[in-house]
C-alpha positions as CSV (number, residue, x, y, z in Angstrom):
1,M,-0.4,-18.5,-8.6
2,S,0.6,-21.3,-6.3
3,G,-0.1,-20.6,-2.6
4,T,-2.7,-17.8,-3.3
5,N,-5.4,-17.7,-0.7
6,H,-7.8,-14.8,-1.0
7,D,-10.7,-16.6,0.9
8,A,-8.8,-16.9,4.1
9,Q,-9.0,-13.3,5.3
10,P,-6.5,-12.0,7.9
11,D,-7.6,-11.7,11.5
12,W,-8.0,-8.0,12.2
13,S,-8.8,-8.5,15.9
14,G,-5.2,-7.7,16.8
15,P,-4.5,-4.0,16.1
16,Q,-1.5,-4.0,13.8
17,P,-0.5,-3.0,10.2
18,V,0.1,-5.4,7.3
19,M,3.4,-5.5,5.6
20,V,3.0,-5.9,1.8
21,L,6.1,-7.0,-0.2
22,V,5.7,-6.0,-3.8
23,N,7.5,-8.2,-6.4
24,P,10.0,-9.6,-3.9
25,Q,12.8,-11.5,-5.7
26,M,14.6,-13.7,-3.2
27,G,13.0,-16.1,-0.8
28,E,15.7,-15.4,1.7
29,N,14.7,-11.8,1.9
30,I,11.1,-12.7,2.5
31,G,12.1,-15.1,5.3
32,A,14.4,-12.4,6.8
33,A,11.5,-9.9,6.6
34,A,9.3,-12.3,8.4
35,R,11.9,-12.7,11.2
36,G,12.2,-9.0,11.6
37,M,8.4,-8.6,11.8
38,L,7.9,-11.3,14.5
39,N,10.8,-9.8,16.5
40,F,8.6,-6.8,17.1
41,G,5.2,-8.4,17.2
42,L,4.0,-8.1,13.6
43,E,2.5,-11.3,12.0
44,R,0.6,-10.2,8.9
45,M,2.4,-10.3,5.5
46,R,1.1,-10.1,2.0
47,L,3.1,-10.7,-1.2
48,V,2.5,-9.2,-4.6
49,A,3.7,-11.5,-7.5
50,P,6.9,-12.9,-5.9
51,R,9.4,-13.7,-8.6
52,D,10.0,-17.3,-7.6
53,G,6.4,-18.1,-6.7
54,W,4.9,-19.2,-3.4
55,P,5.4,-21.2,-1.2
56,N,9.2,-20.7,-1.2
57,A,11.5,-23.2,0.6
58,A,14.3,-20.6,0.9
59,A,11.9,-18.2,2.7
60,T,10.8,-20.9,5.1
61,A,14.4,-21.9,5.9
62,T,15.5,-18.2,6.5
63,A,12.4,-17.4,8.6
64,S,13.5,-20.0,11.1
65,G,11.3,-19.5,14.2
66,A,9.1,-17.0,12.4
67,A,7.5,-19.6,10.1
68,K,4.2,-18.7,11.7
69,V,4.3,-15.4,9.7
70,L,4.7,-17.2,6.4
71,D,2.0,-19.7,7.2
72,T,-0.6,-17.0,6.9
73,V,0.8,-15.2,3.9
74,S,-1.6,-14.2,1.2
75,V,-0.4,-13.8,-2.4
76,Y,-1.9,-11.3,-4.9
77,P,-1.2,-10.7,-8.6
78,T,-1.3,-6.8,-8.3
79,T,-0.7,-4.2,-5.7
80,A,-4.2,-2.8,-6.2
81,E,-5.7,-6.1,-5.2
82,A,-3.4,-6.6,-2.2
83,I,-4.4,-3.2,-0.7
84,G,-8.0,-3.0,-1.8
85,E,-9.7,-3.1,1.6
86,F,-7.2,-0.9,3.5
87,D,-8.1,2.5,4.8
88,Y,-4.6,3.9,4.7
89,V,-1.4,2.9,2.9
90,F,2.2,3.9,3.3
91,A,4.8,3.4,0.6
92,T,8.5,3.0,1.6
93,T,11.0,4.6,-0.8
94,A,14.4,6.2,-0.6
95,R,14.1,7.9,-4.0
96,G,12.7,11.3,-4.6
97,R,9.3,11.2,-6.4
98,D,7.5,13.7,-8.6
99,M,4.4,13.2,-6.4
100,T,2.8,15.5,-3.9
101,K,2.3,13.3,-0.9
102,P,3.1,13.6,2.8
103,V,6.6,12.3,3.6
104,V,7.1,10.9,7.1
105,T,9.8,9.0,9.0
106,P,9.2,5.4,10.1
107,E,8.7,6.8,13.6
108,E,6.0,9.2,12.5
109,A,4.4,6.6,10.2
110,M,4.0,4.1,13.1
111,Q,2.7,6.8,15.4
112,Q,0.0,7.5,12.9
113,T,-0.6,3.8,12.4
114,R,-1.1,3.2,16.1
115,A,-3.8,5.9,16.2
116,M,-5.6,4.5,13.1
117,V,-5.6,0.8,14.1
118,R,-6.8,1.7,17.6
119,K,-10.0,3.0,15.8
120,G,-10.3,-0.2,13.8
121,Q,-8.9,1.1,10.6
122,K,-6.8,-1.1,8.3
123,V,-3.3,0.1,7.5
124,A,-0.7,-1.4,5.1
125,V,2.9,-0.6,4.4
126,L,4.3,-1.3,0.9
127,F,7.9,-2.4,0.3
128,G,9.4,-2.6,-3.1
129,A,11.6,-5.2,-4.8
130,E,15.2,-5.6,-3.9
131,R,16.6,-4.3,-7.2
132,A,14.7,-1.1,-7.8
133,G,12.1,-0.6,-5.0
134,L,8.5,0.4,-5.7
135,E,7.3,1.5,-9.1
136,N,5.7,4.9,-9.5
137,S,2.4,3.2,-10.2
138,D,2.6,1.5,-6.8
139,V,3.6,4.7,-4.9
140,A,0.7,6.5,-6.6
141,Q,-1.7,4.2,-4.8
142,A,-0.4,5.1,-1.4
143,N,-1.6,7.9,0.9
144,A,1.9,8.8,2.2
145,I,5.6,8.0,1.8
146,I,7.9,6.6,4.4
147,S,11.4,7.9,4.0
148,V,14.2,6.6,6.2
149,P,16.8,9.3,7.1
150,V,19.8,7.3,5.9
151,N,23.2,8.5,4.6
152,P,22.4,10.3,1.3
153,G,25.6,9.0,-0.1
154,F,24.4,5.4,0.4
155,A,20.6,5.4,0.7
156,S,20.0,1.8,-0.4
157,L,18.4,-0.5,2.2
158,N,17.9,-4.2,2.0
159,L,14.3,-5.2,1.8
160,A,14.4,-7.1,5.1
161,Q,16.3,-4.2,6.8
162,C,13.5,-1.8,5.7
163,V,10.8,-4.1,7.1
164,L,12.8,-4.5,10.3
165,L,13.1,-0.7,10.8
166,T,9.4,-0.2,10.3
167,A,8.5,-3.1,12.7
168,Y,10.9,-1.7,15.3
169,E,9.2,1.7,15.2
170,W,5.8,0.0,15.5
171,R,6.9,-1.8,18.6
172,R,8.6,1.3,20.1
173,Q,5.5,3.4,19.8
174,S,3.3,3.0,22.8
175,D,-0.4,3.7,22.6
176,D,0.1,6.8,24.6
177,A,2.4,8.2,21.9
178,A,-0.1,7.7,19.1
179,V,-1.3,10.7,17.2
180,V,-5.0,11.4,17.5
181,A,-6.4,10.7,14.1
182,D,-9.4,12.3,12.4
183,E,-12.7,10.5,13.3
184,I,-14.0,10.9,9.7
185,E,-14.5,7.5,8.0
186,A,-12.1,7.1,5.0
187,A,-13.0,5.4,1.7
188,S,-11.2,2.1,1.2
189,H,-8.6,1.7,-1.5
190,V,-10.9,-0.5,-3.6
191,E,-13.5,2.3,-3.5
192,I,-10.8,4.8,-4.6
193,Q,-9.5,2.5,-7.3
194,K,-13.0,2.0,-8.8
195,L,-13.6,5.8,-8.7
196,Y,-10.3,6.3,-10.5
197,E,-11.2,3.7,-13.2
198,H,-14.6,5.4,-13.6
199,F,-12.9,8.8,-14.1
200,V,-10.4,7.3,-16.6
201,S,-13.2,5.7,-18.7
202,R,-15.2,8.9,-18.9
203,L,-12.1,11.1,-19.6
204,D,-11.1,8.6,-22.3
205,I,-14.4,9.0,-24.0
206,A,-14.1,12.8,-23.8
207,G,-10.6,12.8,-25.4
208,F,-9.0,14.2,-22.3
209,F,-5.8,12.2,-22.4
210,F,-4.1,14.0,-25.3
211,P,-1.6,13.7,-26.7
212,A,-1.4,9.9,-26.5
213,T,2.3,10.1,-25.5
214,K,1.4,11.8,-22.3
215,A,-1.6,9.6,-21.4
216,D,0.2,7.3,-19.0
217,S,1.7,10.2,-17.1
218,M,-1.6,12.0,-16.9
219,K,-3.3,8.9,-15.5
220,L,-0.5,8.4,-13.0
221,H,-1.0,11.9,-11.7
222,L,-4.7,11.4,-11.5
223,R,-4.3,8.2,-9.5
224,N,-1.9,9.9,-7.2
225,M,-4.3,12.8,-6.7
226,F,-7.1,10.4,-5.6
227,S,-4.7,8.7,-3.1
228,R,-3.8,12.0,-1.6
229,M,-7.4,13.2,-1.2
230,P,-9.1,12.3,2.2
231,L,-12.3,11.0,0.6
232,T,-15.1,9.4,2.5
233,P,-17.4,6.7,1.1
234,Q,-20.0,9.3,0.6
235,D,-17.6,11.5,-1.3
236,V,-16.9,8.6,-3.7
237,Q,-20.5,8.0,-4.3
238,I,-21.1,11.7,-5.1
239,F,-18.3,11.6,-7.7
240,H,-19.8,8.5,-9.3
241,G,-23.1,10.2,-9.4
242,I,-21.6,13.3,-11.1
243,L,-19.9,11.1,-13.7
244,R,-23.1,9.2,-14.5
245,Q,-25.0,12.5,-14.8
246,F,-22.4,13.8,-17.3
247,V,-23.3,10.8,-19.5
248,R,-27.0,11.5,-19.2
249,W,-26.5,15.1,-20.2
250,K,-24.6,14.0,-23.3
251,E,-27.3,11.5,-24.2
252,R,-29.9,14.2,-24.0
253,D,-27.8,16.5,-26.1
254,D,-27.5,13.8,-28.8
């Protein structure tokens, strides 16, 4: 995809979260989101498969003085690739989900983010497309959900507005207000994704995903479960070892 730059890694020296726009449709909304971010000191944006490709002239025009945010944008084909190295991911959604995850306000989310980035952890916030928001498969990869307490009779927020609200709460939270986070090292999203794929491959062989009509739903719940679990890198390696041992036992039985 034009404009993709995976080799130029973002500068993590400044403690702040990364805003990840998933399947954004209009360049104007990307530019407006960049302006809202820079208003409150956020400069790191990633895009997942933008509808009109990248770079986007409309985004640049709308960003105005915030073009510096767009200059360092990285573009990824999938959500999983965009959040692979992050330690914690929030998903913004106004709709109820059949998923058991912590649900927090933007204020609570940014309090937690302050605490995590102060420890050097990498945090991302997912924002969905203008038309329908995030897909369930995207939300399943997040650790927690951000829900804005809006009018229930009119819950729809523009993409740029949602980014602006989150950025505002980030700026508003002082370091003193940060929640003290657990000191245990968390597995990265790429480690969790590879563990999920390992489980799926073994469960496929075992015939676990039955009937076939429910396989996608079962896999979604499994991925959601892994996102919700506070796994460490050591935990992930133990699970991989268990799965490999299952294969060895089967080979001995044969």
